[in-house]
Residue, then its C-alpha position, 0 to 999 in steps of 0.5 A: m359048943s352049947e346049943l344056941p336059940h334058932f328060928d324055924r323061918p329066919p329072915l336069913i338069906e346068906t351066911v359067910l364064914g371066912f378068914q384073912f391071911e397074909r398075902l402070898p407074894g407068888l400067888r397069881n390069878a392062874h393059881l386061883g384058876a387051878f384051885w377052882a379046877g381042883l375042886g371038881s365037877d361039883w363047882p362048875h360056875v365061876g366068876d370074878a370080882p374086884p378084891l376085898e380090902a384087908q381089914f383088921e380089928t384093933f383095940g386100944p389107942q391105935h384103933a380108928w373107926a372105919d366102915a367095917r363092911l366088905h369093901l371093893t378095892l379098885t387099883q392097878d393090881p390085876a389080882v381078882r377075887f374068884q367067886i366059885r359056885n356049886a351046881q345048885r348055886d346055894r354055896m359059893v367059895q370066894v378066894q383071893n390073895g389074902r382072903l378065903h370065904y365060904n358062903w351059903l346062899g338061900q331065901a328068907g324064910g326058907d330052909y337053911p343049914r345050921y352053923a354046925a352043918v356049914l362049918p365042916e364044909f368051910e373047914r374042908t374047903a379051907g384045908q383044900f386051899n391050904e394043901f393047894v398052897r403047900r403043894r404049889g410051893l407058894g409058902q404058908v397060909r398065915l391067918n390073921q383074922w376070922e370073920v362071920t357074916y349073916v345077912n337078913h332080908i326083912p320084907k315089907g309086909d306082915l311085920w312092917t308096912g313102913p319105917t314107922d313100923w320098924p319098932n315092931v321088928l327092932k327094939t333099940i336101933t331105929p330112929p324116932a318114927e316122927v320128928a317135929g311132925r315129920l314122918l320117917e321115910s327111910a333110915s340106915g345106920d351102923w353100930h359097933y360092939q366089942i366082943v369082950p374081952e377084946r375077942g373081936r367086934l360085932h358090926v351091925h349094918l341096917r339098910h332100907g331099900k330094894p337090894a335087887g333094884t325091884g320087888p318089895d322094900m326090905m330092911v336089910l340087916t347085916l351082922t359081921a363078927r370079926g377078930p384076930i386069930g391070936e398067937a397060940s401055936d395052932q392057928w387053925v384051932n384059933l380060927r375055929n374058936g374065933l368062928d364059934c365066938g363070932h357065930k354066938a355073938i351074932v345069934l345072941a345079938f340078933i335075938d337081943m335087938t329084935t322084938t318078941k313079935a318078930h320072934q314069934y313070926w320067925g318061929l324062935r326056938s330056945 
């Protein structure tokens, strides 16, 4: 895998590597608890959340546009999504019947582990889950989608002081700063790009607000790449190839859609 450009001080606050798999009829919440226990003392914190919907990237006439971000599912199904954090609370494993995600959690502008460092951690966790399912006689983990997400927080301050300054940060996806004498106050939006040739999709979501409810205004720029695993014989090789593809798509798209001024501020290295 060739070296991609990177930043010394990126606005990145979270990365997620994951996969979706066919639901296992026998997998219950108690099994997820046993999986957590098997991860050991390095993972002492656990909580639960509503499960995420299944999402598929399709192409051709059957494709229908929908919101591609992670969705909560509120149903009568008692299944939950376990959120398991390490002692430092900078890693999280999310697991439910049908999904497994591995999160890095950080702070914008702070140190962050490169993709090449997080990928082996994710693959180790995925292997542990696959082996757990096998040993418990729950069936086979059959992958159907790969997924990569990068979340960026760009706070009000040095690069922008109001939405009219957003062109200082983003080159192409911001609305006009003024319309008929009216100044832009806020905006959000979604953009979708095919990773050609039908390898997957890149979904870009821009939101303006206070993610934590307090503190400075933020531009929250989330990029999610997702695609089908494919039909080749080794689904785990296909997963790795898909994650590599998604990571590359996100990095290059982020650089394409942000300005030279922002690159200098974040310390772009080619």
